[in-house]
C-alpha positions in Angstrom: 111.7 98.3 90.0 111.3 94.9 91.5 108.7 94.6 94.4 108.9 91.6 96.7 106.1 90.8 99.0 107.2 89.1 102.2 105.7 85.8 103.4 103.4 86.5 106.3 103.3 84.2 109.4 100.8 83.7 112.1 101.4 82.7 115.7 98.9 79.7 115.2 100.8 78.6 112.2 104.1 78.7 114.1 102.5 76.9 116.8 101.0 74.1 115.0 104.2 73.7 113.0 106.3 73.6 116.3 104.1 71.0 117.7 104.1 68.8 114.8 108.0 69.0 114.9 108.0 68.1 118.6 106.0 65.0 117.8 108.3 64.2 114.8 111.4 64.6 117.0 110.1 62.3 119.7 109.2 59.4 117.2 111.4 56.6 117.0 110.1 55.1 113.7 110.0 57.1 110.3 106.5 55.9 109.4 105.3 57.4 112.7 107.4 60.6 112.3 105.7 60.9 108.7 102.3 60.6 110.1 103.0 63.1 112.9 104.4 65.7 110.8 101.9 65.0 107.9 99.0 65.5 110.3 100.6 68.9 111.6 100.7 70.0 108.1 97.2 69.0 107.4 96.1 71.1 110.5 97.9 74.2 109.1 96.2 73.6 105.8 92.7 73.4 107.5 93.1 76.1 109.8 91.3 79.3 109.4 93.6 81.1 111.7 96.9 80.7 109.4 97.9 82.8 106.5 97.6 81.9 102.8 101.4 81.8 102.7 101.6 79.3 105.6 98.9 77.2 103.9 100.9 77.2 100.6 104.1 76.1 102.5 102.3 73.3 104.2 100.6 72.2 101.0 104.0 72.0 99.4 105.4 69.8 102.4 102.2 67.6 102.2 102.5 67.1 98.6 106.3 66.4 98.8 105.6 63.4 101.0 102.7 62.2 99.2 104.3 60.0 96.4 103.5 56.2 96.1 106.4 54.2 97.1 108.6 57.1 98.7 110.5 56.1 101.7 108.9 57.1 105.0 112.1 58.6 106.0 112.3 60.9 102.8 108.5 61.8 103.3 109.0 62.7 106.8 112.2 64.8 106.4 110.6 66.6 103.3 107.5 67.5 105.3 109.6 68.6 108.3 111.4 71.1 106.0 108.0 72.8 105.1 107.2 72.8 108.9 110.6 74.2 109.9 110.1 77.1 107.4 106.7 77.9 109.0 108.0 77.6 112.6 111.1 79.8 112.1 109.3 82.3 109.9 111.5 81.7 106.8 112.0 85.2 105.4 111.5 86.2 101.8 109.0 86.1 99.1 106.7 83.1 98.5 108.7 81.9 95.6 112.0 82.1 97.6 110.6 80.5 100.5 109.0 77.5 98.4 112.4 77.2 96.8 114.1 77.1 100.1 111.7 74.3 101.4 112.5 72.3 98.2 116.5 72.8 98.8 116.0 72.0 102.5 113.9 68.7 101.6 116.2 67.7 98.9 119.5 67.7 101.2 118.5 64.5 103.5 116.8 62.5 100.7 118.6 59.1 100.4 116.8 58.0 97.0 117.1 59.8 93.8 113.6 58.9 92.8 112.3 60.6 96.0 114.6 63.5 95.5 113.4 64.1 92.1 109.8 64.0 93.3 110.6 66.4 96.0 112.3 69.1 93.8 109.6 68.7 91.3 106.8 69.6 93.7 108.7 72.5 94.8 109.0 73.8 91.2 105.3 73.2 90.6 104.4 75.1 93.8 106.4 77.9 92.6 104.9 78.0 89.1 101.4 77.7 90.6 101.5 80.4 93.2 100.1 83.5 92.0 102.5 85.5 94.2 105.6 84.1 92.8 107.4 86.4 90.6 107.5 86.1 86.8 111.2 85.3 86.8 110.8 82.6 89.8 107.9 81.2 87.6 110.0 81.4 84.4 113.0 79.6 86.0 110.8 76.9 87.8 108.8 76.3 84.6 111.8 75.9 82.4 113.4 73.3 84.9 110.3 71.5 85.1 110.1 71.3 81.3 113.6 70.0 80.9 113.1 67.4 83.4 109.5 66.2 82.8 110.5 64.1 79.8 111.1 60.4 79.5 114.4 58.7 79.7 116.3 61.0 82.2 117.8 59.3 85.2 116.3 60.3 88.4 119.7 61.6 89.7 120.1 64.0 86.7 116.6 65.2 86.8 116.8 65.8 90.7 120.2 67.6 90.5 118.8 69.8 87.6 115.6 70.7 89.5 117.7 71.3 92.7 120.0 73.7 90.7 117.1 75.5 89.6 115.7 76.0 93.1 119.0 77.2 94.2 118.9 79.9 91.6 115.4 80.9 92.5 116.4 81.2 96.1 119.6 83.0 95.3 117.9 85.6 93.0 115.8 87.2 95.7 116.4 91.0 95.5 
């Protein structure tokens, strides 16, 4: 038998995420949008009134946009994917939701090195979360090991990681 714990969301987390997305949407520059959405995620991470699941999702969003040299646009859009998951109360287990955030953040990325970093962060978040299932952790760890070696093009690594995230998200019981 497989038991899936559903991600729990709080009114405070949803409110903070929606506020961050409103600021993001009102911005006309990617660097400002990135600062707004990043600040909103930091507010969720630091709040005592949100769930551990929301903190895990916000932490993933923060880390996905926190790579040296990443385009502001890709950072902001990746972080927005995490805020959107919290604001909309994305259903499923934590492994499923983290995979879905990675999938949603990968889509708009316009540079392969950024897409690779984004999907890699999602895989690591799944493997490191104690509530991810053993199967989710195994799939994420396998994809990480396959792509975390030298000499692989960013495009091929990002696509491999993305496919693993899709598999993790689709295998939700």
